[in-house]
N, C-alpha and C positions, 0 to 999 in steps of 0.2 A: 552554519550548518550543523548545529549540534542536537537537534531534535527537540529541543525545548521552546515550543512555540506557544503562543496565546492560541487557545482553543477556538476554533472556527477560522482561523487565519492562517495564511501561509504566504511565503514570498513569491510562490508560483501561482500564476493566475489560474483560478479554476480548480486548485488543490483546496480541500477543506479537511479539518479535523475536527471532530465531535466526540465529547466523552459518551461512553456507552453505559448504560444502567446494569448494575449487578446485584442481584438480591440473593444474600447469602444467608444460610442458617447452618446449624449443626449437621444437617443432612447432605450439604452440598450448595450449589449455586445454580440460578437462572440467570442466564447471560442474553441480554438483548443486542439486536444488531441493527435492524433496519425496519422502519414502518413506513407503509403506503401513505400516511399522511405526513411525513418528514418533508420540511420544504425543499430539500434537495434531491428527493427521491423523483425519479422521471417515469420509468416503467420497469416491469420485470422482464429479464431475458433469461438468466439461469443463475443457478447457485452452484459452486463447486469449491472443493476444499483441496488445499496443497499442503502435503507433509513436507516439511523443511528440516533436513538432518543438521545436527550441531555444526556450525561453520560452513555449511553447504551454501553455495551461491547459485541462485537463479537469475541470470541477467543476460542480456538487455532485451526489453521488449516494448513495443507500443502498439495501440490499437488505433486505426484510423476513424473510427465511428463509435466504439464503445466506451461508456462511462463505468468504471469499477468502483466498488466499495469494499475495502479490505477490512477485517478484524481478526484479531489473533486471540482465540479463548483459550489456548493451550501452549505454553512455552512463550518464547520471544524472539521476534525477528527485527532486523534493521532493514528499513525500505529506502531506497535512494531515488529520487526523482529528478530528472534532468529536462529542462525545457529549451527545445531548439525550434519552437513554432515560430516562423516568419510572422513579424508584426505583433507577437505576444508582447505585452508590458514587461514581463518577466523573462525574456528570450536571453539564453545564455545563464541562466541561473540554476543551481543545484540545490536540492535539500535533503535532508536525511530525517527520518522519522524511527523512532522505537516504538513498537507495538507489542502488547502482550500484557497478560495478568500478572499481579493484580494492579500494579501502579499504572499501567500504559494500556488500559483497555478502552480504546478509541475506535471510532469508524474513520477511516482515510478514505477520502473520495478522489479519485484519479480521473481527470478529464480525458477525452480523446487527445492523441498526438504528443502526449508527454512520454519520454523514455523512462523505464523503471526497471529497478531490479531489487532483490532481497535476499538477504542472508540470515541463516538460523543462529540465534545466540543462545548461549548457555549449554548445559551438559545434556539436555534431553532433546528430542525431536519436538518442533513446534507445528502447529496446526494453524494455516492461513485459511480463513472463509473469505470468499469472493461473491458478492452479489452484483452481477453485472445486468446492465441495462438492455443488453442484446444477447442471444444465443451465440456461442462460438462460431465463428466463420473464419476458417484458415485464410480466406483471401483478404481479410481486412486487418490482419496483424502482420507485424514487420519485426524482425529479430536481428541482433547484432551478436557476435561472438564476445565472450568476456575472456580476457581484457580486449578493449577496442580503444584506439587513439580518439575515436569520435566522442566518447563519453569521458570526460575527465575526472575519473574516480577509480581508485585502486583499493579494491577490498582488503588485501593484505596490508596496506599501509595506515588504514582507518582503525582505531582502537576504541572509538567512541559509541 
């Protein structure tokens, strides 16, 4: 669970990590996120941004039908994913991902029914972009408080 995976693979069934294109010059950068012709794109629901303050934790959440696509164009965050889906080949596994520029500019795909949370890393706020395949519906999302004994992860004990 160290965040150093082979691109495109994950220990958790349905989770996908893809490097994103960055076109930089002396004026700044163009940062790609998601294209409609990508093999993992299904449909457009909504895009939203979440500002994550340094060391702040936003956890735990899962969607029943929504697939999410995360990228972090500003700052860095740690994303932790826990799979408790019955019948999943990765049931009971947890995985950690570090996202953010310049070294970890990836698209992280999260399928429905996996628990996730994230934490801001570094001294500045981070910006998480999410392109979801469904518009937000409060009736299809489930949350747990942090900490919870249900998800075996302690943010304050993880220093990676």
